[in-house]
PyMOL CGO cylinders between C-alpha atoms (Angstrom):
from pymol import cmd
from pymol.cgo import CYLINDER

trace = [
    CYLINDER, 149.45, -4.18, 34.18, 148.01, -3.40, 37.61, 0.3, 1, 1, 1, 1, 1, 1,
    CYLINDER, 148.01, -3.40, 37.61, 146.05, -0.15, 38.10, 0.3, 1, 1, 1, 1, 1, 1,
    CYLINDER, 146.05, -0.15, 38.10, 144.83, 1.05, 41.48, 0.3, 1, 1, 1, 1, 1, 1,
    CYLINDER, 144.83, 1.05, 41.48, 142.99, 4.09, 42.86, 0.3, 1, 1, 1, 1, 1, 1,
    CYLINDER, 142.99, 4.09, 42.86, 143.14, 4.81, 46.58, 0.3, 1, 1, 1, 1, 1, 1,
    CYLINDER, 143.14, 4.81, 46.58, 141.09, 7.63, 48.09, 0.3, 1, 1, 1, 1, 1, 1,
    CYLINDER, 141.09, 7.63, 48.09, 140.71, 8.88, 51.64, 0.3, 1, 1, 1, 1, 1, 1,
    CYLINDER, 140.71, 8.88, 51.64, 139.77, 12.01, 53.54, 0.3, 1, 1, 1, 1, 1, 1,
    CYLINDER, 139.77, 12.01, 53.54, 141.96, 13.48, 56.27, 0.3, 1, 1, 1, 1, 1, 1,
    CYLINDER, 141.96, 13.48, 56.27, 141.15, 15.91, 59.04, 0.3, 1, 1, 1, 1, 1, 1,
    CYLINDER, 141.15, 15.91, 59.04, 141.83, 19.59, 58.21, 0.3, 1, 1, 1, 1, 1, 1,
    CYLINDER, 141.83, 19.59, 58.21, 144.73, 19.77, 60.67, 0.3, 1, 1, 1, 1, 1, 1,
    CYLINDER, 144.73, 19.77, 60.67, 146.50, 16.85, 58.92, 0.3, 1, 1, 1, 1, 1, 1,
    CYLINDER, 146.50, 16.85, 58.92, 146.34, 18.13, 55.30, 0.3, 1, 1, 1, 1, 1, 1,
    CYLINDER, 146.34, 18.13, 55.30, 149.72, 19.90, 55.26, 0.3, 1, 1, 1, 1, 1, 1,
    CYLINDER, 149.72, 19.90, 55.26, 151.51, 17.04, 57.03, 0.3, 1, 1, 1, 1, 1, 1,
    CYLINDER, 151.51, 17.04, 57.03, 149.98, 14.57, 54.56, 0.3, 1, 1, 1, 1, 1, 1,
    CYLINDER, 149.98, 14.57, 54.56, 151.23, 16.68, 51.64, 0.3, 1, 1, 1, 1, 1, 1,
    CYLINDER, 151.23, 16.68, 51.64, 154.72, 16.69, 53.15, 0.3, 1, 1, 1, 1, 1, 1,
    CYLINDER, 154.72, 16.69, 53.15, 154.64, 12.92, 53.67, 0.3, 1, 1, 1, 1, 1, 1,
    CYLINDER, 154.64, 12.92, 53.67, 153.53, 12.45, 50.05, 0.3, 1, 1, 1, 1, 1, 1,
    CYLINDER, 153.53, 12.45, 50.05, 156.34, 14.66, 48.72, 0.3, 1, 1, 1, 1, 1, 1,
    CYLINDER, 156.34, 14.66, 48.72, 158.80, 12.59, 50.79, 0.3, 1, 1, 1, 1, 1, 1,
    CYLINDER, 158.80, 12.59, 50.79, 157.80, 9.21, 49.40, 0.3, 1, 1, 1, 1, 1, 1,
    CYLINDER, 157.80, 9.21, 49.40, 157.50, 10.56, 45.84, 0.3, 1, 1, 1, 1, 1, 1,
    CYLINDER, 157.50, 10.56, 45.84, 161.10, 11.81, 46.11, 0.3, 1, 1, 1, 1, 1, 1,
    CYLINDER, 161.10, 11.81, 46.11, 162.17, 8.35, 47.27, 0.3, 1, 1, 1, 1, 1, 1,
    CYLINDER, 162.17, 8.35, 47.27, 160.30, 6.76, 44.34, 0.3, 1, 1, 1, 1, 1, 1,
    CYLINDER, 160.30, 6.76, 44.34, 162.87, 8.47, 42.09, 0.3, 1, 1, 1, 1, 1, 1,
    CYLINDER, 162.87, 8.47, 42.09, 165.25, 5.67, 43.08, 0.3, 1, 1, 1, 1, 1, 1,
    CYLINDER, 165.25, 5.67, 43.08, 162.95, 3.10, 41.43, 0.3, 1, 1, 1, 1, 1, 1,
    CYLINDER, 162.95, 3.10, 41.43, 162.75, 2.15, 37.75, 0.3, 1, 1, 1, 1, 1, 1,
    CYLINDER, 162.75, 2.15, 37.75, 160.22, 4.72, 36.47, 0.3, 1, 1, 1, 1, 1, 1,
    CYLINDER, 160.22, 4.72, 36.47, 159.65, 2.69, 33.30, 0.3, 1, 1, 1, 1, 1, 1,
    CYLINDER, 159.65, 2.69, 33.30, 157.82, 0.09, 35.42, 0.3, 1, 1, 1, 1, 1, 1,
    CYLINDER, 157.82, 0.09, 35.42, 155.34, 2.25, 37.32, 0.3, 1, 1, 1, 1, 1, 1,
    CYLINDER, 155.34, 2.25, 37.32, 153.36, 5.47, 37.40, 0.3, 1, 1, 1, 1, 1, 1,
    CYLINDER, 153.36, 5.47, 37.40, 152.23, 7.12, 40.63, 0.3, 1, 1, 1, 1, 1, 1,
    CYLINDER, 152.23, 7.12, 40.63, 150.18, 10.32, 40.88, 0.3, 1, 1, 1, 1, 1, 1,
    CYLINDER, 150.18, 10.32, 40.88, 148.47, 11.99, 43.83, 0.3, 1, 1, 1, 1, 1, 1,
    CYLINDER, 148.47, 11.99, 43.83, 145.63, 14.49, 43.64, 0.3, 1, 1, 1, 1, 1, 1,
    CYLINDER, 145.63, 14.49, 43.64, 143.73, 16.62, 46.14, 0.3, 1, 1, 1, 1, 1, 1,
    CYLINDER, 143.73, 16.62, 46.14, 140.00, 17.11, 45.51, 0.3, 1, 1, 1, 1, 1, 1,
    CYLINDER, 140.00, 17.11, 45.51, 138.29, 20.50, 45.62, 0.3, 1, 1, 1, 1, 1, 1,
    CYLINDER, 138.29, 20.50, 45.62, 137.15, 19.91, 49.21, 0.3, 1, 1, 1, 1, 1, 1,
    CYLINDER, 137.15, 19.91, 49.21, 140.81, 20.26, 50.27, 0.3, 1, 1, 1, 1, 1, 1,
    CYLINDER, 140.81, 20.26, 50.27, 140.58, 17.13, 52.42, 0.3, 1, 1, 1, 1, 1, 1,
    CYLINDER, 140.58, 17.13, 52.42, 140.21, 14.19, 50.04, 0.3, 1, 1, 1, 1, 1, 1,
    CYLINDER, 140.21, 14.19, 50.04, 143.36, 12.72, 48.50, 0.3, 1, 1, 1, 1, 1, 1,
    CYLINDER, 143.36, 12.72, 48.50, 143.32, 10.40, 45.50, 0.3, 1, 1, 1, 1, 1, 1,
    CYLINDER, 143.32, 10.40, 45.50, 146.32, 8.23, 44.63, 0.3, 1, 1, 1, 1, 1, 1,
    CYLINDER, 146.32, 8.23, 44.63, 146.44, 6.69, 41.15, 0.3, 1, 1, 1, 1, 1, 1,
    CYLINDER, 146.44, 6.69, 41.15, 149.07, 4.06, 40.46, 0.3, 1, 1, 1, 1, 1, 1,
    CYLINDER, 149.07, 4.06, 40.46, 149.98, 1.69, 37.64, 0.3, 1, 1, 1, 1, 1, 1,
    CYLINDER, 149.98, 1.69, 37.64, 152.52, -1.07, 37.89, 0.3, 1, 1, 1, 1, 1, 1,
    CYLINDER, 152.52, -1.07, 37.89, 154.08, -3.31, 35.24, 0.3, 1, 1, 1, 1, 1, 1,
    CYLINDER, 154.08, -3.31, 35.24, 153.63, -6.34, 37.52, 0.3, 1, 1, 1, 1, 1, 1,
    CYLINDER, 153.63, -6.34, 37.52, 153.26, -7.48, 41.14, 0.3, 1, 1, 1, 1, 1, 1,
    CYLINDER, 153.26, -7.48, 41.14, 157.03, -7.42, 41.68, 0.3, 1, 1, 1, 1, 1, 1,
    CYLINDER, 157.03, -7.42, 41.68, 157.14, -3.68, 40.91, 0.3, 1, 1, 1, 1, 1, 1,
    CYLINDER, 157.14, -3.68, 40.91, 154.03, -3.03, 42.97, 0.3, 1, 1, 1, 1, 1, 1,
    CYLINDER, 154.03, -3.03, 42.97, 155.51, -4.83, 45.99, 0.3, 1, 1, 1, 1, 1, 1,
    CYLINDER, 155.51, -4.83, 45.99, 158.83, -3.03, 45.60, 0.3, 1, 1, 1, 1, 1, 1,
    CYLINDER, 158.83, -3.03, 45.60, 157.11, 0.37, 45.60, 0.3, 1, 1, 1, 1, 1, 1,
    CYLINDER, 157.11, 0.37, 45.60, 154.73, -0.47, 48.45, 0.3, 1, 1, 1, 1, 1, 1,
    CYLINDER, 154.73, -0.47, 48.45, 157.70, -1.46, 50.61, 0.3, 1, 1, 1, 1, 1, 1,
    CYLINDER, 157.70, -1.46, 50.61, 159.67, 1.78, 50.27, 0.3, 1, 1, 1, 1, 1, 1,
    CYLINDER, 159.67, 1.78, 50.27, 160.23, 2.82, 53.93, 0.3, 1, 1, 1, 1, 1, 1,
    CYLINDER, 160.23, 2.82, 53.93, 158.97, 6.41, 53.48, 0.3, 1, 1, 1, 1, 1, 1,
    CYLINDER, 158.97, 6.41, 53.48, 155.81, 5.09, 51.80, 0.3, 1, 1, 1, 1, 1, 1,
    CYLINDER, 155.81, 5.09, 51.80, 155.15, 2.71, 54.66, 0.3, 1, 1, 1, 1, 1, 1,
    CYLINDER, 155.15, 2.71, 54.66, 155.73, 5.58, 57.12, 0.3, 1, 1, 1, 1, 1, 1,
    CYLINDER, 155.73, 5.58, 57.12, 153.29, 7.75, 55.12, 0.3, 1, 1, 1, 1, 1, 1,
    CYLINDER, 153.29, 7.75, 55.12, 150.64, 5.02, 55.31, 0.3, 1, 1, 1, 1, 1, 1,
    CYLINDER, 150.64, 5.02, 55.31, 151.09, 4.60, 59.06, 0.3, 1, 1, 1, 1, 1, 1,
    CYLINDER, 151.09, 4.60, 59.06, 150.85, 8.36, 59.75, 0.3, 1, 1, 1, 1, 1, 1,
    CYLINDER, 150.85, 8.36, 59.75, 147.86, 8.68, 57.41, 0.3, 1, 1, 1, 1, 1, 1,
    CYLINDER, 147.86, 8.68, 57.41, 146.02, 5.83, 59.10, 0.3, 1, 1, 1, 1, 1, 1,
    CYLINDER, 146.02, 5.83, 59.10, 146.89, 7.09, 62.59, 0.3, 1, 1, 1, 1, 1, 1,
    CYLINDER, 146.89, 7.09, 62.59, 145.52, 10.55, 61.72, 0.3, 1, 1, 1, 1, 1, 1,
    CYLINDER, 145.52, 10.55, 61.72, 141.94, 9.20, 61.74, 0.3, 1, 1, 1, 1, 1, 1,
    CYLINDER, 141.94, 9.20, 61.74, 140.31, 8.61, 58.35, 0.3, 1, 1, 1, 1, 1, 1,
    CYLINDER, 140.31, 8.61, 58.35, 136.70, 8.17, 59.55, 0.3, 1, 1, 1, 1, 1, 1,
    CYLINDER, 136.70, 8.17, 59.55, 136.22, 5.02, 57.42, 0.3, 1, 1, 1, 1, 1, 1,
    CYLINDER, 136.22, 5.02, 57.42, 136.90, 7.04, 54.25, 0.3, 1, 1, 1, 1, 1, 1,
    CYLINDER, 136.90, 7.04, 54.25, 139.79, 4.84, 53.03, 0.3, 1, 1, 1, 1, 1, 1,
    CYLINDER, 139.79, 4.84, 53.03, 138.86, 3.13, 49.75, 0.3, 1, 1, 1, 1, 1, 1,
    CYLINDER, 138.86, 3.13, 49.75, 141.02, 0.94, 47.47, 0.3, 1, 1, 1, 1, 1, 1,
    CYLINDER, 141.02, 0.94, 47.47, 139.87, 0.09, 43.95, 0.3, 1, 1, 1, 1, 1, 1,
    CYLINDER, 139.87, 0.09, 43.95, 141.68, -2.15, 41.48, 0.3, 1, 1, 1, 1, 1, 1,
    CYLINDER, 141.68, -2.15, 41.48, 140.89, -1.11, 37.91, 0.3, 1, 1, 1, 1, 1, 1,
    CYLINDER, 140.89, -1.11, 37.91, 140.69, -3.16, 34.74, 0.3, 1, 1, 1, 1, 1, 1,
    CYLINDER, 140.69, -3.16, 34.74, 142.23, -1.32, 31.79, 0.3, 1, 1, 1, 1, 1, 1,
    CYLINDER, 142.23, -1.32, 31.79, 140.07, -1.00, 28.70, 0.3, 1, 1, 1, 1, 1, 1,
    CYLINDER, 140.07, -1.00, 28.70, 142.43, 1.31, 26.82, 0.3, 1, 1, 1, 1, 1, 1,
    CYLINDER, 142.43, 1.31, 26.82, 144.19, 4.65, 26.87, 0.3, 1, 1, 1, 1, 1, 1,
    CYLINDER, 144.19, 4.65, 26.87, 145.74, 7.22, 24.54, 0.3, 1, 1, 1, 1, 1, 1,
    CYLINDER, 145.74, 7.22, 24.54, 148.37, 9.91, 24.93, 0.3, 1, 1, 1, 1, 1, 1,
    CYLINDER, 148.37, 9.91, 24.93, 151.45, 10.41, 27.03, 0.3, 1, 1, 1, 1, 1, 1,
    CYLINDER, 151.45, 10.41, 27.03, 150.93, 13.70, 28.86, 0.3, 1, 1, 1, 1, 1, 1,
    CYLINDER, 150.93, 13.70, 28.86, 153.53, 14.44, 31.55, 0.3, 1, 1, 1, 1, 1, 1,
]
cmd.load_cgo(trace, "trace")
C-alpha cells in the first residue's frame, strides 16, 4: 500500500479555478478501478491551502492515476499559478487504521 499527502497553497485568485480542476480530474477518476485507490482533497480553513490524500494498492495503480490527462493538466495549471515554494509531498508509512467511513 502506498499512502501520500500533498499540500500546497494557491493565490486567492486561483482558488475557484483549482477547485474546478480538481472536480474535473476526480470525475475522470471514476473510470478507474476504485477498489485499488482512494483519493481525497481538502481545503484548509485559510481558504488557500489544499491537501490531497491518496492511497494506492501498488505502483501500477499509482502510475495509472497520475497519468490521467485531466490530472496532469491540473498539476500543470496548479504549478503555473505560482505556489511560492509551498508544494510539499509526503509519503506515509501505515501503522494501522479502523473504520470505513464514506
